[in-house]
LUMLUMDREN-2810 file (N, C-alpha, C; in Angstrom, 1 decimal):
<atoms>
<atom><aa>M</aa><ch>A</ch><at>N</at><xx>-16.9</xx><yy>-9.6</yy><zz>-7.3</zz></atom>
<atom><aa>M</aa><ch>A</ch><at>CA</at><xx>-17.0</xx><yy>-8.7</yy><zz>-6.3</zz></atom>
<atom><aa>M</aa><ch>A</ch><at>C</at><xx>-15.6</xx><yy>-9.6</yy><zz>-5.2</zz></atom>
<atom><aa>L</aa><ch>A</ch><at>N</at><xx>-16.4</xx><yy>-10.8</yy><zz>-4.9</zz></atom>
<atom><aa>L</aa><ch>A</ch><at>CA</at><xx>-15.5</xx><yy>-11.8</yy><zz>-3.6</zz></atom>
<atom><aa>L</aa><ch>A</ch><at>C</at><xx>-13.9</xx><yy>-11.5</yy><zz>-4.6</zz></atom>
<atom><aa>L</aa><ch>A</ch><at>N</at><xx>-14.0</xx><yy>-12.0</yy><zz>-5.6</zz></atom>
<atom><aa>L</aa><ch>A</ch><at>CA</at><xx>-12.7</xx><yy>-12.3</yy><zz>-6.0</zz></atom>
<atom><aa>L</aa><ch>A</ch><at>C</at><xx>-11.7</xx><yy>-11.0</yy><zz>-5.5</zz></atom>
<atom><aa>F</aa><ch>A</ch><at>N</at><xx>-12.6</xx><yy>-9.8</yy><zz>-6.1</zz></atom>
<atom><aa>F</aa><ch>A</ch><at>CA</at><xx>-11.4</xx><yy>-8.2</yy><zz>-6.0</zz></atom>
<atom><aa>F</aa><ch>A</ch><at>C</at><xx>-11.6</xx><yy>-8.4</yy><zz>-4.6</zz></atom>
<atom><aa>R</aa><ch>A</ch><at>N</at><xx>-12.4</xx><yy>-8.3</yy><zz>-3.6</zz></atom>
<atom><aa>R</aa><ch>A</ch><at>CA</at><xx>-12.0</xx><yy>-8.5</yy><zz>-1.9</zz></atom>
<atom><aa>R</aa><ch>A</ch><at>C</at><xx>-10.6</xx><yy>-9.3</yy><zz>-1.7</zz></atom>
<atom><aa>W</aa><ch>A</ch><at>N</at><xx>-11.0</xx><yy>-10.4</yy><zz>-1.9</zz></atom>
<atom><aa>W</aa><ch>A</ch><at>CA</at><xx>-9.9</xx><yy>-11.1</yy><zz>-1.5</zz></atom>
<atom><aa>W</aa><ch>A</ch><at>C</at><xx>-8.2</xx><yy>-11.0</yy><zz>-2.5</zz></atom>
<atom><aa>A</aa><ch>A</ch><at>N</at><xx>-8.7</xx><yy>-10.2</yy><zz>-3.6</zz></atom>
<atom><aa>A</aa><ch>A</ch><at>CA</at><xx>-7.2</xx><yy>-10.1</yy><zz>-4.3</zz></atom>
<atom><aa>A</aa><ch>A</ch><at>C</at><xx>-6.8</xx><yy>-8.7</yy><zz>-3.3</zz></atom>
<atom><aa>M</aa><ch>A</ch><at>N</at><xx>-7.5</xx><yy>-7.4</yy><zz>-2.6</zz></atom>
<atom><aa>M</aa><ch>A</ch><at>CA</at><xx>-7.2</xx><yy>-6.4</yy><zz>-2.2</zz></atom>
<atom><aa>M</aa><ch>A</ch><at>C</at><xx>-6.6</xx><yy>-6.7</yy><zz>-0.9</zz></atom>
<atom><aa>L</aa><ch>A</ch><at>N</at><xx>-7.3</xx><yy>-7.6</yy><zz>-0.3</zz></atom>
<atom><aa>L</aa><ch>A</ch><at>CA</at><xx>-6.6</xx><yy>-8.3</yy><zz>1.1</zz></atom>
<atom><aa>L</aa><ch>A</ch><at>C</at><xx>-5.2</xx><yy>-9.0</yy><zz>0.9</zz></atom>
<atom><aa>M</aa><ch>A</ch><at>N</at><xx>-5.1</xx><yy>-9.8</yy><zz>0.0</zz></atom>
<atom><aa>M</aa><ch>A</ch><at>CA</at><xx>-4.0</xx><yy>-10.1</yy><zz>-0.3</zz></atom>
<atom><aa>M</aa><ch>A</ch><at>C</at><xx>-2.7</xx><yy>-9.5</yy><zz>-0.8</zz></atom>
<atom><aa>L</aa><ch>A</ch><at>N</at><xx>-2.9</xx><yy>-8.1</yy><zz>-1.4</zz></atom>
<atom><aa>L</aa><ch>A</ch><at>CA</at><xx>-2.4</xx><yy>-7.1</yy><zz>-2.0</zz></atom>
<atom><aa>L</aa><ch>A</ch><at>C</at><xx>-1.9</xx><yy>-6.6</yy><zz>-0.6</zz></atom>
<atom><aa>L</aa><ch>A</ch><at>N</at><xx>-2.6</xx><yy>-6.0</yy><zz>0.2</zz></atom>
<atom><aa>L</aa><ch>A</ch><at>CA</at><xx>-2.4</xx><yy>-5.2</yy><zz>1.7</zz></atom>
<atom><aa>L</aa><ch>A</ch><at>C</at><xx>-1.8</xx><yy>-6.3</yy><zz>2.4</zz></atom>
<atom><aa>L</aa><ch>A</ch><at>N</at><xx>-1.8</xx><yy>-7.3</yy><zz>2.4</zz></atom>
<atom><aa>L</aa><ch>A</ch><at>CA</at><xx>-1.2</xx><yy>-8.4</yy><zz>3.5</zz></atom>
<atom><aa>L</aa><ch>A</ch><at>C</at><xx>0.3</xx><yy>-8.4</yy><zz>2.7</zz></atom>
<atom><aa>A</aa><ch>A</ch><at>N</at><xx>0.5</xx><yy>-8.3</yy><zz>1.5</zz></atom>
<atom><aa>A</aa><ch>A</ch><at>CA</at><xx>1.9</xx><yy>-8.2</yy><zz>0.9</zz></atom>
<atom><aa>A</aa><ch>A</ch><at>C</at><xx>2.7</xx><yy>-7.2</yy><zz>1.4</zz></atom>
<atom><aa>A</aa><ch>A</ch><at>N</at><xx>2.1</xx><yy>-6.0</yy><zz>1.0</zz></atom>
<atom><aa>A</aa><ch>A</ch><at>CA</at><xx>2.6</xx><yy>-4.7</yy><zz>1.4</zz></atom>
<atom><aa>A</aa><ch>A</ch><at>C</at><xx>3.1</xx><yy>-4.7</yy><zz>2.7</zz></atom>
<atom><aa>A</aa><ch>A</ch><at>N</at><xx>1.8</xx><yy>-5.3</yy><zz>4.0</zz></atom>
<atom><aa>A</aa><ch>A</ch><at>CA</at><xx>2.7</xx><yy>-5.1</yy><zz>5.3</zz></atom>
<atom><aa>A</aa><ch>A</ch><at>C</at><xx>3.6</xx><yy>-6.2</yy><zz>5.5</zz></atom>
<atom><aa>V</aa><ch>A</ch><at>N</at><xx>3.8</xx><yy>-7.2</yy><zz>4.8</zz></atom>
<atom><aa>V</aa><ch>A</ch><at>CA</at><xx>5.2</xx><yy>-8.3</yy><zz>4.9</zz></atom>
<atom><aa>V</aa><ch>A</ch><at>C</at><xx>6.3</xx><yy>-7.6</yy><zz>4.5</zz></atom>
<atom><aa>C</aa><ch>A</ch><at>N</at><xx>6.3</xx><yy>-6.9</yy><zz>3.3</zz></atom>
<atom><aa>C</aa><ch>A</ch><at>CA</at><xx>7.2</xx><yy>-6.0</yy><zz>3.1</zz></atom>
<atom><aa>C</aa><ch>A</ch><at>C</at><xx>8.0</xx><yy>-5.1</yy><zz>3.7</zz></atom>
<atom><aa>F</aa><ch>A</ch><at>N</at><xx>7.0</xx><yy>-4.2</yy><zz>4.8</zz></atom>
<atom><aa>F</aa><ch>A</ch><at>CA</at><xx>7.1</xx><yy>-3.3</yy><zz>5.4</zz></atom>
<atom><aa>F</aa><ch>A</ch><at>C</at><xx>7.8</xx><yy>-4.1</yy><zz>6.7</zz></atom>
<atom><aa>V</aa><ch>A</ch><at>N</at><xx>7.2</xx><yy>-5.1</yy><zz>7.3</zz></atom>
<atom><aa>V</aa><ch>A</ch><at>CA</at><xx>7.7</xx><yy>-6.1</yy><zz>8.3</zz></atom>
<atom><aa>V</aa><ch>A</ch><at>C</at><xx>9.3</xx><yy>-6.5</yy><zz>7.9</zz></atom>
<atom><aa>F</aa><ch>A</ch><at>N</at><xx>9.4</xx><yy>-6.9</yy><zz>6.8</zz></atom>
<atom><aa>F</aa><ch>A</ch><at>CA</at><xx>10.9</xx><yy>-7.1</yy><zz>6.7</zz></atom>
<atom><aa>F</aa><ch>A</ch><at>C</at><xx>11.6</xx><yy>-6.0</yy><zz>6.4</zz></atom>
<atom><aa>Y</aa><ch>A</ch><at>N</at><xx>11.4</xx><yy>-5.0</yy><zz>6.0</zz></atom>
<atom><aa>Y</aa><ch>A</ch><at>CA</at><xx>12.0</xx><yy>-3.7</yy><zz>6.1</zz></atom>
<atom><aa>Y</aa><ch>A</ch><at>C</at><xx>12.4</xx><yy>-3.4</yy><zz>7.2</zz></atom>
<atom><aa>A</aa><ch>A</ch><at>N</at><xx>11.6</xx><yy>-3.6</yy><zz>8.4</zz></atom>
<atom><aa>A</aa><ch>A</ch><at>CA</at><xx>11.9</xx><yy>-3.4</yy><zz>9.7</zz></atom>
<atom><aa>A</aa><ch>A</ch><at>C</at><xx>12.8</xx><yy>-4.1</yy><zz>10.3</zz></atom>
<atom><aa>G</aa><ch>A</ch><at>N</at><xx>12.5</xx><yy>-5.6</yy><zz>9.9</zz></atom>
<atom><aa>G</aa><ch>A</ch><at>CA</at><xx>13.5</xx><yy>-6.5</yy><zz>10.5</zz></atom>
<atom><aa>G</aa><ch>A</ch><at>C</at><xx>15.1</xx><yy>-6.5</yy><zz>9.8</zz></atom>
<atom><aa>T</aa><ch>A</ch><at>N</at><xx>15.0</xx><yy>-6.1</yy><zz>8.5</zz></atom>
<atom><aa>T</aa><ch>A</ch><at>CA</at><xx>16.3</xx><yy>-6.2</yy><zz>7.6</zz></atom>
<atom><aa>T</aa><ch>A</ch><at>C</at><xx>17.0</xx><yy>-4.8</yy><zz>7.7</zz></atom>
<atom><aa>G</aa><ch>A</ch><at>N</at><xx>15.9</xx><yy>-3.9</yy><zz>7.7</zz></atom>
<atom><aa>G</aa><ch>A</ch><at>CA</at><xx>16.3</xx><yy>-2.5</yy><zz>7.0</zz></atom>
<atom><aa>G</aa><ch>A</ch><at>C</at><xx>17.2</xx><yy>-2.2</yy><zz>5.6</zz></atom>
<atom><aa>Q</aa><ch>A</ch><at>N</at><xx>16.7</xx><yy>-3.2</yy><zz>5.3</zz></atom>
<atom><aa>Q</aa><ch>A</ch><at>CA</at><xx>16.8</xx><yy>-2.9</yy><zz>3.3</zz></atom>
<atom><aa>Q</aa><ch>A</ch><at>C</at><xx>15.7</xx><yy>-2.4</yy><zz>2.4</zz></atom>
<atom><aa>V</aa><ch>A</ch><at>N</at><xx>16.5</xx><yy>-0.9</yy><zz>2.2</zz></atom>
<atom><aa>V</aa><ch>A</ch><at>CA</at><xx>15.6</xx><yy>-0.1</yy><zz>1.5</zz></atom>
<atom><aa>V</aa><ch>A</ch><at>C</at><xx>14.4</xx><yy>-0.8</yy><zz>0.6</zz></atom>
<atom><aa>R</aa><ch>A</ch><at>N</at><xx>14.8</xx><yy>-1.9</yy><zz>-0.1</zz></atom>
<atom><aa>R</aa><ch>A</ch><at>CA</at><xx>14.0</xx><yy>-2.4</yy><zz>-1.1</zz></atom>
<atom><aa>R</aa><ch>A</ch><at>C</at><xx>12.7</xx><yy>-2.8</yy><zz>-1.0</zz></atom>
<atom><aa>F</aa><ch>A</ch><at>N</at><xx>13.0</xx><yy>-3.5</yy><zz>0.5</zz></atom>
<atom><aa>F</aa><ch>A</ch><at>CA</at><xx>11.7</xx><yy>-3.7</yy><zz>0.7</zz></atom>
<atom><aa>F</aa><ch>A</ch><at>C</at><xx>10.6</xx><yy>-2.6</yy><zz>1.2</zz></atom>
<atom><aa>K</aa><ch>A</ch><at>N</at><xx>11.2</xx><yy>-1.5</yy><zz>1.9</zz></atom>
<atom><aa>K</aa><ch>A</ch><at>CA</at><xx>10.3</xx><yy>-0.5</yy><zz>2.2</zz></atom>
<atom><aa>K</aa><ch>A</ch><at>C</at><xx>9.9</xx><yy>0.1</yy><zz>0.7</zz></atom>
<atom><aa>R</aa><ch>A</ch><at>N</at><xx>10.5</xx><yy>-0.2</yy><zz>-0.6</zz></atom>
<atom><aa>R</aa><ch>A</ch><at>CA</at><xx>10.3</xx><yy>0.4</yy><zz>-1.8</zz></atom>
<atom><aa>R</aa><ch>A</ch><at>C</at><xx>9.3</xx><yy>-0.7</yy><zz>-2.6</zz></atom>
<atom><aa>Y</aa><ch>A</ch><at>N</at><xx>9.5</xx><yy>-2.0</yy><zz>-2.1</zz></atom>
<atom><aa>Y</aa><ch>A</ch><at>CA</at><xx>8.3</xx><yy>-2.9</yy><zz>-2.5</zz></atom>
<atom><aa>Y</aa><ch>A</ch><at>C</at><xx>7.2</xx><yy>-2.8</yy><zz>-1.7</zz></atom>
<atom><aa>G</aa><ch>A</ch><at>N</at><xx>6.9</xx><yy>-2.5</yy><zz>-0.7</zz></atom>
<atom><aa>G</aa><ch>A</ch><at>CA</at><xx>5.6</xx><yy>-2.1</yy><zz>0.1</zz></atom>
<atom><aa>G</aa><ch>A</ch><at>C</at><xx>4.9</xx><yy>-0.9</yy><zz>-0.4</zz></atom>
<atom><aa>L</aa><ch>A</ch><at>N</at><xx>6.0</xx><yy>0.1</yy><zz>-0.4</zz></atom>
<atom><aa>L</aa><ch>A</ch><at>CA</at><xx>5.1</xx><yy>0.9</yy><zz>-1.2</zz></atom>
<atom><aa>L</aa><ch>A</ch><at>C</at><xx>4.5</xx><yy>1.3</yy><zz>-2.4</zz></atom>
<atom><aa>V</aa><ch>A</ch><at>N</at><xx>5.1</xx><yy>0.7</yy><zz>-3.3</zz></atom>
<atom><aa>V</aa><ch>A</ch><at>CA</at><xx>4.6</xx><yy>0.5</yy><zz>-4.4</zz></atom>
<atom><aa>V</aa><ch>A</ch><at>C</at><xx>3.7</xx><yy>-0.7</yy><zz>-4.6</zz></atom>
<atom><aa>T</aa><ch>A</ch><at>N</at><xx>3.9</xx><yy>-1.6</yy><zz>-4.1</zz></atom>
<atom><aa>T</aa><ch>A</ch><at>CA</at><xx>2.3</xx><yy>-2.3</yy><zz>-3.7</zz></atom>
<atom><aa>T</aa><ch>A</ch><at>C</at><xx>1.1</xx><yy>-1.8</yy><zz>-3.5</zz></atom>
<atom><aa>L</aa><ch>A</ch><at>N</at><xx>1.4</xx><yy>-1.1</yy><zz>-2.1</zz></atom>
<atom><aa>L</aa><ch>A</ch><at>CA</at><xx>0.1</xx><yy>-0.2</yy><zz>-1.7</zz></atom>
<atom><aa>L</aa><ch>A</ch><at>C</at><xx>-0.2</xx><yy>0.7</yy><zz>-2.6</zz></atom>
<atom><aa>K</aa><ch>A</ch><at>N</at><xx>0.6</xx><yy>1.2</yy><zz>-3.5</zz></atom>
<atom><aa>K</aa><ch>A</ch><at>CA</at><xx>0.0</xx><yy>2.5</yy><zz>-4.3</zz></atom>
<atom><aa>K</aa><ch>A</ch><at>C</at><xx>-0.9</xx><yy>1.9</yy><zz>-5.1</zz></atom>
<atom><aa>W</aa><ch>A</ch><at>N</at><xx>-0.3</xx><yy>0.9</yy><zz>-5.9</zz></atom>
<atom><aa>W</aa><ch>A</ch><at>CA</at><xx>-1.0</xx><yy>0.2</yy><zz>-7.1</zz></atom>
<atom><aa>W</aa><ch>A</ch><at>C</at><xx>-2.3</xx><yy>-0.8</yy><zz>-6.2</zz></atom>
<atom><aa>T</aa><ch>A</ch><at>N</at><xx>-2.3</xx><yy>-0.9</yy><zz>-5.0</zz></atom>
<atom><aa>T</aa><ch>A</ch><at>CA</at><xx>-3.6</xx><yy>-1.5</yy><zz>-4.4</zz></atom>
<atom><aa>T</aa><ch>A</ch><at>C</at><xx>-4.5</xx><yy>-0.5</yy><zz>-4.2</zz></atom>
<atom><aa>L</aa><ch>A</ch><at>N</at><xx>-3.9</xx><yy>0.8</yy><zz>-4.1</zz></atom>
<atom><aa>L</aa><ch>A</ch><at>CA</at><xx>-5.1</xx><yy>1.9</yy><zz>-3.6</zz></atom>
<atom><aa>L</aa><ch>A</ch><at>C</at><xx>-5.5</xx><yy>2.4</yy><zz>-5.3</zz></atom>
<atom><aa>I</aa><ch>A</ch><at>N</at><xx>-4.8</xx><yy>2.7</yy><zz>-5.9</zz></atom>
<atom><aa>I</aa><ch>A</ch><at>CA</at><xx>-5.4</xx><yy>3.0</yy><zz>-7.2</zz></atom>
<atom><aa>I</aa><ch>A</ch><at>C</at><xx>-6.1</xx><yy>2.1</yy><zz>-7.7</zz></atom>
<atom><aa>A</aa><ch>A</ch><at>N</at><xx>-6.0</xx><yy>0.4</yy><zz>-7.3</zz></atom>
<atom><aa>A</aa><ch>A</ch><at>CA</at><xx>-7.0</xx><yy>-0.2</yy><zz>-8.3</zz></atom>
<atom><aa>A</aa><ch>A</ch><at>C</at><xx>-8.2</xx><yy>-0.4</yy><zz>-7.6</zz></atom>
<atom><aa>A</aa><ch>A</ch><at>N</at><xx>-8.2</xx><yy>0.1</yy><zz>-6.1</zz></atom>
<atom><aa>A</aa><ch>A</ch><at>CA</at><xx>-9.6</xx><yy>0.1</yy><zz>-5.0</zz></atom>
<atom><aa>A</aa><ch>A</ch><at>C</at><xx>-10.2</xx><yy>1.4</yy><zz>-5.4</zz></atom>
<atom><aa>F</aa><ch>A</ch><at>N</at><xx>-9.5</xx><yy>2.7</yy><zz>-5.9</zz></atom>
<atom><aa>F</aa><ch>A</ch><at>CA</at><xx>-10.3</xx><yy>3.3</yy><zz>-6.3</zz></atom>
<atom><aa>F</aa><ch>A</ch><at>C</at><xx>-10.9</xx><yy>3.7</yy><zz>-7.5</zz></atom>
<atom><aa>A</aa><ch>A</ch><at>N</at><xx>-10.2</xx><yy>2.8</yy><zz>-8.8</zz></atom>
<atom><aa>A</aa><ch>A</ch><at>CA</at><xx>-10.9</xx><yy>2.7</yy><zz>-9.8</zz></atom>
<atom><aa>A</aa><ch>A</ch><at>C</at><xx>-12.0</xx><yy>1.6</yy><zz>-9.7</zz></atom>
<atom><aa>F</aa><ch>A</ch><at>N</at><xx>-11.9</xx><yy>0.9</yy><zz>-9.2</zz></atom>
<atom><aa>F</aa><ch>A</ch><at>CA</at><xx>-12.8</xx><yy>-0.2</yy><zz>-8.8</zz></atom>
<atom><aa>F</aa><ch>A</ch><at>C</at><xx>-14.1</xx><yy>0.4</yy><zz>-8.0</zz></atom>
<atom><aa>F</aa><ch>A</ch><at>N</at><xx>-14.0</xx><yy>1.2</yy><zz>-7.3</zz></atom>
<atom><aa>F</aa><ch>A</ch><at>CA</at><xx>-15.0</xx><yy>1.8</yy><zz>-6.3</zz></atom>
<atom><aa>F</aa><ch>A</ch><at>C</at><xx>-15.5</xx><yy>3.3</yy><zz>-7.6</zz></atom>
<atom><aa>A</aa><ch>A</ch><at>N</at><xx>-15.0</xx><yy>3.6</yy><zz>-8.1</zz></atom>
<atom><aa>A</aa><ch>A</ch><at>CA</at><xx>-15.7</xx><yy>4.8</yy><zz>-9.1</zz></atom>
<atom><aa>A</aa><ch>A</ch><at>C</at><xx>-16.4</xx><yy>3.8</yy><zz>-10.1</zz></atom>
<atom><aa>I</aa><ch>A</ch><at>N</at><xx>-16.1</xx><yy>2.8</yy><zz>-10.8</zz></atom>
<atom><aa>I</aa><ch>A</ch><at>CA</at><xx>-17.1</xx><yy>2.2</yy><zz>-11.5</zz></atom>
<atom><aa>I</aa><ch>A</ch><at>C</at><xx>-17.9</xx><yy>1.6</yy><zz>-11.2</zz></atom>
<atom><aa>L</aa><ch>A</ch><at>N</at><xx>-18.1</xx><yy>1.5</yy><zz>-9.8</zz></atom>
<atom><aa>L</aa><ch>A</ch><at>CA</at><xx>-19.3</xx><yy>0.8</yy><zz>-8.6</zz></atom>
<atom><aa>L</aa><ch>A</ch><at>C</at><xx>-20.3</xx><yy>2.2</yy><zz>-8.8</zz></atom>
<atom><aa>I</aa><ch>A</ch><at>N</at><xx>-19.9</xx><yy>3.2</yy><zz>-8.6</zz></atom>
<atom><aa>I</aa><ch>A</ch><at>CA</at><xx>-20.5</xx><yy>4.3</yy><zz>-8.1</zz></atom>
<atom><aa>I</aa><ch>A</ch><at>C</at><xx>-21.2</xx><yy>5.0</yy><zz>-9.6</zz></atom>
<atom><aa>L</aa><ch>A</ch><at>N</at><xx>-20.3</xx><yy>4.9</yy><zz>-10.8</zz></atom>
<atom><aa>L</aa><ch>A</ch><at>CA</at><xx>-20.8</xx><yy>5.0</yy><zz>-12.0</zz></atom>
<atom><aa>L</aa><ch>A</ch><at>C</at><xx>-22.0</xx><yy>4.2</yy><zz>-12.4</zz></atom>
<atom><aa>E</aa><ch>A</ch><at>N</at><xx>-21.6</xx><yy>3.1</yy><zz>-12.0</zz></atom>
<atom><aa>E</aa><ch>A</ch><at>CA</at><xx>-22.7</xx><yy>2.4</yy><zz>-12.2</zz></atom>
<atom><aa>E</aa><ch>A</ch><at>C</at><xx>-24.6</xx><yy>2.2</yy><zz>-11.7</zz></atom>
<atom><aa>R</aa><ch>A</ch><at>N</at><xx>-23.9</xx><yy>2.9</yy><zz>-10.5</zz></atom>
<atom><aa>R</aa><ch>A</ch><at>CA</at><xx>-25.4</xx><yy>3.0</yy><zz>-9.5</zz></atom>
<atom><aa>R</aa><ch>A</ch><at>C</at><xx>-26.1</xx><yy>4.5</yy><zz>-10.2</zz></atom>
<atom><aa>L</aa><ch>A</ch><at>N</at><xx>-25.2</xx><yy>5.1</yy><zz>-10.7</zz></atom>
<atom><aa>L</aa><ch>A</ch><at>CA</at><xx>-25.6</xx><yy>6.7</yy><zz>-11.3</zz></atom>
<atom><aa>L</aa><ch>A</ch><at>C</at><xx>-26.4</xx><yy>6.5</yy><zz>-12.4</zz></atom>
<atom><aa>G</aa><ch>A</ch><at>N</at><xx>-25.9</xx><yy>5.5</yy><zz>-13.6</zz></atom>
<atom><aa>G</aa><ch>A</ch><at>CA</at><xx>-26.3</xx><yy>5.1</yy><zz>-14.9</zz></atom>
<atom><aa>G</aa><ch>A</ch><at>C</at><xx>-27.5</xx><yy>4.6</yy><zz>-14.7</zz></atom>
</atoms>
């Protein structure tokens, strides 16, 4: 559980850094990296919480 929290924090931080690089340089590739990282982080988080909910129900 603690490992998952740290992984989510680091991935969100990486997405934020990509957006800061995009704001600083204006290069679209950093915006794309940030959005892709954010998308997969949110998908992983939703899957993790869905598994937790299913475990509590069963």
